[in-house]
N, C-alpha and C positions, 0 to 999 in steps of 0.2 A: 600588344602591352611594349612601351618603349623599354629596347635594350639598355642598360646602363654601359657605358663602358670610359672608367674614370680615367684622366689622365695619367696618374700614377704610372694605369698600364701600357697608355698610349708610350711615352716617354723609354718605358719601359721594354716595350715592343720596338723602339725606334735602336736604343744601344744594340736592340740584340737582332739584328740586322745591320747595323756600323761592322758589329764581330763578323754576320755571317760572310758581308761584304771582303774582309778582311780576310777572312779563311776562306772563300771560293778564290782572290788574288794568290794565298801561297798554295794551293790545292793547282793553282792552275802554273804555277811556277814548277811545282814536281812535276807533273805533267810534262811540261813541256824538258824536265832534265831526265828523265827516265820512269814517267810517269811510278804511277800509286798502289802496284802490285807487290804481292812479298817478296818479288827481288825486289824491289824500286828500294826499298831501306836499305838491299845490300851495294848500293852503289855509290859511287861516291867513298865519304871519307872513314864511314859504317865501319864499308868493310871491306874497306884498305886498312880498316882498325882491329877486324878480326881475323883477316887474312892474314897478319903480322903474329897475332895473339896463336894462332895455327902451327906456322912455317916455326918459330918461337918451340916451339912443344916437341914438332920435329925434328930441330934439329939438336935437341935434347938426344932426344930417343933415337938419334938413329944410332947405329951400333952399339946397343946399351941390350939386356938380356931382358926377358920377358917380363921377369918381379919389376923389376926396374921398371920399363915401360908404364906399369900398372900404376906405380908409387910414383913419379911424374903426374899420370892421364889424374889419377887421382889428388897429390896435391892444386892441380891447375884447379878442378870443378868445386872443389874446398875455398879456393881466391876469387873464384868467378859464380859461384853459384850455379854451375849446368851441370851438365853431368858430360864427360866425353867418351869416344871411339874412334881405334881408327883403323876402319879396314882397305884390304887390298880392291883396286878396282876390279877384280878379278873372280871377286866375290867373298874369300875368308877373311874373318877375326881377327886386325893383328896386333890389339891393344883394347886395352877397355875394361870394362864386366860384362859379362856374357850378354847378350840381348838381341832381339830376335826385334829388324828393322822393318818398320810398316812397307806394306809393296810399295809405293809412289816411292819411297825414300832408298829401297834397296835398288828402283830401277835405275836410279841416279847412276850405279857403278857399272861405268864405261869404259874396255878400255881403249888406251888411246890407239890410234888409227894408224895401221901397218907405217906410211913413210916417217910416220915420228920416231921409226925404229933407226941409229944407225946404223951403216953396213958393217960397222969395225968403229974401234978406237977406244980408249982408255973411256972406266968408268964415269959419265957427269960428260959425254960427248954429245951428249944426247939432251931431248926434253926429258925420255925414259929409255931404258939400258935393259929392259928386256922386262917377261914375267917371270915370277918367282920360279926357281928349278929350271930354270932353261936356259938356250945358249944364247948368250948378246950376239944381235945383228940377227938372230932368224926367230922371231914374233908366229907365235902361233895363226893361224888364217881369224881373220877379221865373224865371230859368228854374225847373224842376220840379224838386222836391229828392228825391233819394233817403231815405226814411228816415233817421234819425239825423245829417242836416245840420240845420237845423230848430231838434234844441235846439245844436248846436256853435255856433250862430250867436251865441246870447248867450254865451259861456265867454269871459269878461278873457282867463284863461289856463287853459292846459290841458298836461299830461304824455303822451304815447306811449311808447309800447313797439315801433318795427318798424323794424328792420336795426340798432337801437342806442335811444337814449333822444332822443328829440325832445320840445323844450317850445314850447310857441304862447300870442305874447301879441299881444291884439289894440291897435294900436298907430293913431295914427292918420297918414300921412304926407306930408307938402307941399314936392311936385316944386319949384316959385318961390314966393318974394314975393308975387305975385298969384293964384295955380292956387291954387283948390280942393281940398280937401284928399284922399287917395283913403282910402279904408279899406282898411288893410294889417295882416299880419300877419307877425311875425318868428318865426325861431325859430331856439332855438338849439340845438346837440347836442355834445353831450360824450363824448368818448372810454369813459369807463369810468363806472363806478358810484361810484367815489370821487370825479371830477370833476365826477359831478350833484349827488352828496350837498352838495359844495363850495359850487357855484352857490348850489346851495337853503340857503347858510350853517347846513346844520343838522346840521357834523360838530361842534361844542363840547359839543350835545345825545348825538350819538351817544359821542366820547371823556368824555362826565362817565357816558354807561350801561357802558363799557369801565369804568370808573374804579369804581366801582360794585362791577361783577359783582368784579375783579382783588379792591377791597376788602374785598367779605364772603369771595372765597375764601380769605385772608389772615388776615381776622380769625377765620378757622374753623379753620386748616391748626393752630395749637398745639395745640387741644384736641383734634384728632383726633392727632397727632402723640404726644401725651401718652398717649391712652388707649391707642392701638391699643401705644405702648413697653411703657406698663406690665405689660397686656396679654400682649405678646411676653415680655416678662421671665419672668411669672406661669407661662406656658407651656411656656418652657426649665427651667425650676426644678422645675415639676410632675415634668417629663417624667424628669431627671435622679435626682427622688426613687425616682420610681417602677423605675428602672434600680437601687435601690439606692446610689445616691448621697447618705446621710442629711447631708453635711455641708455639701449647695447651701444658700445660702438669698440669697431674695430680697432687696434693695436699697429699703431702709423710706426711701425719702423721700417719699414721699407725706403726705397731711393729707387725706384723704377715705374713701372706701366702700375704693378698688383698693387703698390705704393700709394698712388693717386687714383686709382680705384679705391681702395680703404680707405682715403681723404674722402674722395665725394660720399662715398656711403656714412660717417663720421657726422655729413653737412647735411646729408639728405635726412639722415634720422634725426637733429637737432632741428632740422626744420618743424619736418611730422611732428614732432613730439610739443614743437611753439605751437603748431598749427590745433591738433588734439585739443592738445589741455585751451586752448585758447577759447576753442567750441564749447567745450565740456565748463569752464567760468562763465561763460558766455550762458548756456543753456541754464547752469547753476541760478544765474542773476537773473534771469526771465523767470523760473518757475517761482524764485522768493518775489519778486515782485509779482507774478501774477496771484501769490497765495491770499496777500492783503481785498485786492475787490474782490476776489472768487467768496470768500469766508462771506464778505459784507453783504452779495452777492445772498445766497443763502437763509441771511439771518432778515433778508430782505422777503427772499420768496416766502419763509417759515411763516413772518408778520401777514402778507396778504393770503394764504393761504387761511389763515384763521379766521380773516377777516371777508375772504370768499364767502357767500353767503347763498348766489346762481350758483348752479349743481355744473350747469357747462362750465361757467368760469373756477368754478375747481378741475373739473379733466385738464382743462391749458392749463391752470397752473401746476399742476403734477407731473405735466410733461414739463414744465421751465426746471420744474425741480430734479428732475433727474436728467434734464441734459449738466444740470450746473452738478451733480454730483457724479458725472461725466468728466467735468471739467478737471471738479476737484481730483479727483483716480488719475487722471493722467498727468498735473502740474506732481501730485504724491508721485508718483513711478519717475518723472523726469528728473525730484531733487534728488529719489534715493540712487538714481542712477550718474549722476553726477559727482553727488558728493562715493560713491564707490572708487568711481574712475580718479578722484581728487584726491582720492586716501591710499591709490597706490604706493605711492614715496615716505607717508603719514603713518604707516600702519604699526598697532603695535602689538607683534608677537609675541605672546606667551603660549604653556601646554593649555590644553583644552579638551577635557576629556568628553567624546564624543557622545555616549550612552544620556545622557539628560541631554544634551545639545539635540538631539533626534528627536530625541521623543516630547520635548515644548515643542519644538518646530511642527512634528506629526498632530497634535494635538490644536494645535494653535491651526494652521489650515484643511486638516480635516477628519477633521469632528463625527463627518457624517457619513464618513468613505472606509472602506474598509483597508487598513492599511496594517501590516505584519512589517514588523522590525527583528531584525538579528544584530545586533551588534554587540562584540566584546564583551568584559566589567574590565574597567580599566582602562583601554585600548584609546590613545590620547594622540593629537598631532596639534604640529606647531601655525596657527591659524593666528586671526584676529577675530574673536569669540560674536561680536556683535555680525563682522561683514558674513564669515561662514554661516553664523544662524539665518541671516539674509537671504544667504546663497540658499541653504537647504529648503528653506519654506519656501520658495522660488519654486524649485525645482517640487518640490509633494503638491503644493495649491498648482502647477504647471501641470503634473499625472491623473490629480481630479479632476480636473478641467475637462481634459481632451481622452482620459480612458477611466471615469472612475466606473460607468456604469459598466466595465466590458470584465473583469474582476480583480481581486485584491492588486494592492499595490505594496512591494516588496522592497522595501528600506535594509542594506544590510552594511556591513564594513569589514574590510579585511586588516592584513599585515602583511606588506612581502618586503622584505629585506627593507630598508631605510627607509618604506613609503605607504600609505594610507589609503587604501579605496573606499571611497564610498560611494553604493549606487545605488542609485534610485529605479524600481522596474517598474512596469505595468504588461495590462495584456491590451491595449488601443490599436489604433489602426499603422503606429508610426508613422512616417511621413516620408515622402517622398525620397527618394534616394538622391538624383540632383540637390533637391533640398539641404544634408546634414552637410554639406562644408561651407554653407550661409548661417544656419544657426548662431546664434549669439550676437550675428549684425545688427545694434540700434533697429528698431521702427521695423527688422523683418520681420516676415511672418510666412510660412507655406500657404497657406492661403488668399484666395486674390483678397475674398472680402474684410472690413475687417467691422464688422455688423458688435450690438452689445453680445449676441447668442454665442459666437462663435468667443470671447476673449477681447481680451485689452491691445495696446498698437505695437505690440513685438519690444515692450522693455525690458519685461521678466527675464529672459534666456540673458540679455547684453546685460541685467545685473548682477546676474549669477557670474557670470563674464571676468567681465571688472571686481568682483568683490572676492574669488578664488584667486584674480590676477596678483591682488594688494596680499594676500596670503603666500605667493610664493609657491601657488598650486596652478595645474590644469584642469578642464574641462574636456571630457570627452561625449559624445554624442554617437548613438550607432541604433538602425534598426534590429529586432530580433525576430531570431524563427522560430516558426512560423508565424508569427505577429508578434507587435508586441515593441514598447520602445526603452531607449537603458540610456541613462544620463549617467557618470560615472565622475564623481570627482578625485584630483588624485594632489596629496596633501604632506608635506617631511611628519615623519614618525617625531612623536615627540620625545 
């Protein structure tokens, strides 16, 4: 089975590939300027922005009482939509609501290196003046550090993902006006990814990226829709032309290659319309002209038959009469076929009640066969009554001819939405699957022989096709399971 791959999907995938390439270029740029890890979000302007927030808060907290510290951090939490905590790098919490830090986050509370303590001097001479409660210039000996803590010691700010997002900021905390500064870390805990991005002040960049993405899609959409709409119109038009509706035309509004293709399709449809209708008119004229000589020949054969007294001559005359009858039947079928085709544009559609029409067709074509009907009372369709009667009669006659001895023939009708379906079903042998697509072609029959015993010359189903097309309907043929044949006519409901 051949997999369908619509052009709209191809163009959409090409657009997606374009966006992925742009994303890859942007990702490569980020990798070259700090990477794509959690800490990469804190590099550059985003990290400096958060660091400035932390230093501003610590500047307000320094030298204040514990209650004031709580109020300052609570106000910052409401302003930035996150939770703020202040911890000493030696472990104790200095400000903020009581919280139990995750192990990975607590592992970032690393005291400064001993060489960062000045031997002596006024407060602020070094990076940090000493541990809380200790003598300035005499720090405790550094504890044994697990792997990774030495690297974490020098980070000014960092971002972790452990039970949520945690931003860490190295800040100097001064408990009192004359007390030494304490190495501290301010932790910020945003409740969501969106709050984190808002805190890092990268929301404008994300919104800009989404805007670029949306603009790209909207920029491509008119082109994609224009191409696919034109191709859809061409597909529908060529399908109708393939079904014999040569009056179909494609809207010629484009001024590109698709417009040229549409104009070529219109020219092809016009030429086919002229050729096919000319052929039908030629057949109609030929059949009409043959009617008179065949009629005179039939009269002559009847006169000859009455005057022939020799038994051997009578047998020969009977053979001639049978041949003349076959010629007359062929001419009549040609006339019916051409009339149905030429009336396609002039058919007068009206409300046709199906029950009496089907009953008459069955009585005329299947007087000696077993035929059951199931037509709801009052069900009607829009059609040309003579053409519809001819089509139904041909289908019933075809079923009787090929499956009359196999079982009852069933004729039914039903309504589905705005359409009426008339089905003629039999229990005969059906037709070869490869022949289903060609049923309805003029002079085509699945059998290789065209003898008198097996039927006509292949115009019956062609007449059905032309008649139903003139009524604005469709015909479908299918084999039934396990055996049998189905012919279904679809018409607009009245």
